[in-house]
C-alpha positions in Angstrom: 53.1 57.4 -32.3 49.4 58.1 -32.9 49.2 55.2 -35.4 50.8 52.8 -32.8 48.2 54.0 -30.2 45.4 53.2 -32.7 46.8 49.7 -33.2 47.0 49.1 -29.5 43.4 50.2 -28.9 42.3 48.0 -31.8 44.2 45.0 -30.3 42.6 45.6 -26.9 39.1 45.7 -28.5 39.7 42.5 -30.3 41.1 40.9 -27.2 38.0 42.0 -25.2 35.7 40.6 -27.9 37.6 37.3 -27.8 37.6 37.3 -24.0 33.9 38.2 -23.8 33.0 35.4 -26.3 35.0 32.9 -24.3 33.5 34.1 -21.0 29.9 33.7 -22.4 30.8 30.2 -23.7 32.2 29.3 -20.3 29.1 30.6 -18.4 26.7 28.7 -20.8 28.8 25.6 -20.5 28.8 25.7 -16.7 25.0 26.2 -16.7 24.5 23.2 -19.0 27.0 21.3 -16.9 25.1 22.1 -13.7 21.7 21.2 -15.2 23.0 18.0 -16.7 24.7 17.0 -13.4 21.5 17.7 -11.5 19.4 15.6 -13.9 21.9 12.7 -13.6 21.6 12.8 -9.8 17.8 12.9 -10.0 17.8 10.0 -12.5 20.1 8.0 -10.1 17.7 8.5 -7.2 14.8 7.5 -9.5 16.7 4.4 -10.7 17.5 3.3 -7.1 13.8 3.5 -6.1 12.7 1.5 -9.1 15.3 -1.2 -8.4 14.1 -1.4 -4.8 10.6 -1.9 -6.0 11.7 -4.6 -8.4 13.3 -6.5 -5.4 10.0 -7.4 -3.9 9.0 -11.0 -4.7 5.3 -10.4 -5.3 2.7 -7.7 -4.9 -1.0 -8.6 -4.9 -3.9 -6.4 -5.7 -7.3 -7.0 -4.1 -10.1 -7.1 -6.7 -13.5 -6.8 -4.9 -15.9 -9.3 -6.5 -18.6 -9.1 -3.7 -22.1 -9.1 -5.0 -23.7 -5.6 -5.0 -26.9 -6.8 -3.3 -24.9 -8.5 -0.6 -22.7 -5.5 -0.1 -25.6 -3.1 0.2 -27.6 -5.3 2.5 -25.0 -6.9 4.7 -22.4 -4.2 4.9 -23.7 -0.8 4.2 -27.2 -1.5 5.5 -26.2 -3.5 8.6 -26.1 -1.9 12.0 -22.7 -3.5 12.8 -21.3 -2.9 9.3 -18.9 -0.2 10.5 -17.6 -2.3 13.4 -16.8 -5.2 11.1 -15.1 -3.0 8.6 -13.0 -1.5 11.4 -11.9 -4.9 12.5 -11.0 -5.9 8.9 -9.0 -2.7 8.4 -7.1 -3.3 11.6 -6.3 -6.9 10.5 -5.2 -5.7 7.1 -2.8 -3.1 8.5 -1.3 -5.2 11.3 2.3 -5.7 10.2 2.7 -8.7 12.4 0.1 -10.4 10.1 0.6 -8.8 6.7 2.8 -6.2 5.0 0.7 -3.9 3.0 0.6 -0.4 1.5 -2.4 1.8 0.6 -3.1 4.8 -1.6 -6.2 6.2 -3.2 -6.9 9.4 -5.1 -9.5 12.1 -4.5 -10.3 15.7 -5.6 -9.8 18.5 -3.1 -12.1 21.5 -3.6 -11.5 25.0 -2.2 -13.0 28.4 -2.6 -10.0 30.3 -1.2 -9.0 33.1 -3.6 -5.3 32.4 -3.3 -5.9 28.8 -4.1 -8.0 29.8 -7.1 -4.9 31.5 -8.5 -2.9 28.4 -7.4 -5.4 26.1 -9.1 -4.9 28.0 -12.4 -1.2 27.1 -12.2 -1.4 23.5 -11.1 -4.8 22.4 -12.5 -5.5 24.7 -15.4 -8.5 24.6 -17.7 -11.0 23.2 -15.1 -14.4 24.7 -14.4 -14.1 24.1 -10.7 -11.4 24.9 -8.2 -9.9 21.6 -7.4 -6.6 19.9 -6.6 -5.5 16.3 -7.0 -5.3 14.6 -3.6 -3.6 11.3 -2.8 -4.3 9.6 0.5 -1.4 7.4 1.6 -0.1 5.4 4.5 3.4 5.2 6.0 4.3 2.1 4.1 3.5 3.8 0.8 6.0 6.6 1.5 8.6 4.1 2.5 8.1 1.8 -0.5 8.5 4.6 -3.0 11.4 6.2 -1.1 9.5 9.5 -0.8 11.1 12.2 1.3 10.4 15.8 2.0 12.5 18.5 0.4 11.2 21.2 2.8 9.5 20.6 6.1 8.6 17.0 7.0 6.6 14.0 5.9 3.8 12.6 8.0 4.5 11.4 11.5 2.7 8.6 13.4 0.3 11.2 15.0 -0.9 12.3 11.6 -2.3 8.9 10.9 -4.2 8.6 14.2 -5.0 12.1 15.4 -8.7 13.0 15.8 -7.8 16.7 15.4 -9.9 18.3 12.6 -6.8 20.1 11.3 -5.2 17.7 8.8 -1.5 17.7 7.9 -0.8 17.8 4.1 2.5 17.5 2.1 2.5 19.3 -1.2 4.2 18.6 -4.5 7.0 20.9 -5.8 4.6 22.9 -8.0 3.1 24.5 -4.8 6.3 25.9 -3.4 6.1 29.3 -5.1 2.6 29.9 -3.6 2.7 28.4 -0.1 5.0 27.9 2.8 5.3 25.3 5.6 2.7 26.2 8.3 0.2 27.8 5.8 -3.4 26.6 5.8 -4.5 24.9 2.6 -8.3 24.9 2.3 -10.5 25.1 5.4 -8.8 22.4 7.6 -5.5 21.4 6.1 -2.1 22.7 7.2 1.0 22.4 5.1 3.8 20.5 6.9 6.2 19.9 4.0 7.0 19.9 0.3 8.1 17.1 -2.0 11.1 17.2 -4.4 10.2 17.6 -8.1 11.3 14.0 -8.9 9.1 12.3 -6.3 6.9 9.6 -8.0 4.7 6.6 -7.4 3.0 3.8 -9.4 -0.7 3.4 -9.2 -1.4 -0.2 -10.1 -5.2 0.0 -9.9 -5.6 3.0 -12.1 -3.0 3.9 -14.7 -0.3 1.4 -13.9 2.3 3.9 -14.9 5.0 5.9 -13.2 3.2 9.1 -12.0 5.0 12.1 -10.6 3.8 13.9 -7.5 4.7 17.5 -8.6 1.1 18.7 -8.6 -0.3 16.4 -5.9 -1.6 17.1 -2.4 -0.6 14.2 -0.1 -2.9 13.4 2.8 -2.5 10.7 5.6 -5.0 7.9 5.7 -6.6 8.5 9.1 -9.5 6.4 10.1 -9.9 8.2 13.5 -11.5 11.2 11.7 -15.2 11.5 10.9 -15.3 8.5 8.6 -18.2 6.4 7.3 -18.7 3.0 5.6 -17.6 4.4 2.3 -14.3 5.6 3.7 -13.5 2.2 5.1 -14.6 0.5 1.9 -12.2 2.7 -0.2 -9.3 2.4 2.3 -9.6 -1.4 2.5 -9.9 -2.0 -1.2 -7.1 0.4 -2.2 -4.6 -1.8 -0.3 -1.9 -3.9 -2.0 -0.3 -6.8 -0.2 3.5 -7.7 -0.4 4.1 -11.3 0.3 5.9 -14.4 -0.9 3.4 -16.7 0.7 0.1 -17.2 -1.0 -1.3 -18.6 2.4 -1.3 -14.9 3.7 -3.9 -14.1 1.1 -6.0 -17.1 2.1 -5.7 -16.0 5.8 -7.0 -12.5 4.8 -9.9 -13.9 2.8 -10.8 -16.3 5.7 -11.0 -13.4 8.2 -13.2 -11.4 5.8 -15.5 -14.4 5.4 -15.6 -14.7 9.2 -16.7 -11.1 9.4 -19.2 -11.6 6.6 -17.6 -8.9 4.4 -15.7 -9.0 1.1 -15.0 -11.7 -1.4 -11.7 -10.9 -3.3 -9.8 -12.1 -6.3 -6.1 -11.5 -5.6 -4.2 -10.5 -8.7 -0.4 -10.6 -8.9 1.1 -7.2 -9.9 4.6 -8.5 -10.2 4.7 -9.1 -14.0 3.2 -5.7 -14.8 5.5 -4.0 -12.3 8.5 -5.7 -13.9 7.5 -4.5 -17.3 7.0 -0.9 -16.0 10.3 -0.9 -14.2 12.2 -2.4 -17.1 10.8 0.0 -19.7 11.4 3.0 -17.5 14.9 1.8 -16.8 15.6 1.7 -20.5 14.4 5.2 -20.9 16.6 6.3 -17.9 19.7 4.6 -19.5 19.1 6.5 -22.8 18.7 9.8 -21.0 21.7 9.2 -18.8 23.9 8.5 -21.9 22.7 11.7 -23.5 23.4 13.7 -20.4 26.8 12.1 -20.0 27.7 13.2 -23.5 26.6 16.8 -22.7 28.8 16.8 -19.6 31.7 15.5 -21.6 31.3 18.2 -24.2 31.1 20.9 -21.5 34.2 19.6 -19.8 36.3 19.6 -23.0 
């Protein structure tokens, strides 16, 4: 009787070991399955955005070839320089005339202690406390399919308000440190957070797919305390989406009429196609690997 009891206990121990091993394998498989499925969904979103970008017939960049002496004397040094720049900016962003999008980068400095700790996480190794800022308009957000994961994106009022408190949308890396409604720096208020997979392409700088995980988005707002330099950056950071070359001639003619810039318009379509195609190849490879992982987890 005692021997039989020993065998029974031994069988139970072996069964529990087998069950425990199977349970651990199941949990690990489910974790890998969930991770792989999440990555596939993110990749699919990424792919759709790239394909929508590739559907545009042509995107033109504006290369400023204005002579420096002319710019300094007739734009910066002229009394009516700001007024003429304001008119050109309005023309450039009138969607009844042109379809454009704008973005330009900046560094955001802050001396807040909490943000110093935050800077060590999102911008490590720097001597100064700074964050990567990206100024954007509404068309930029629409073009790259950018949405808020928490809170909201910019509303129309954010682009035109003369309130000194500026709305900002933060990349996913900021979520552990800040919440919607918190102040960021001296005059910026957090209104939303981006998903980790949010990205854009900066044709005038890197010309690569850049992720927004560590970026601070700010609305381009020319109703704030701006100067000639602000208008100059906002105007020349604009890209034009058009199928009609005559639209570019119309823009140049209006700039000439105002006595402002001379541009060389450069098509970005070929470079964009190359970026999209190369990135899509990488996506396909990753998708196949993740699909294999899912298959192994299922069986």
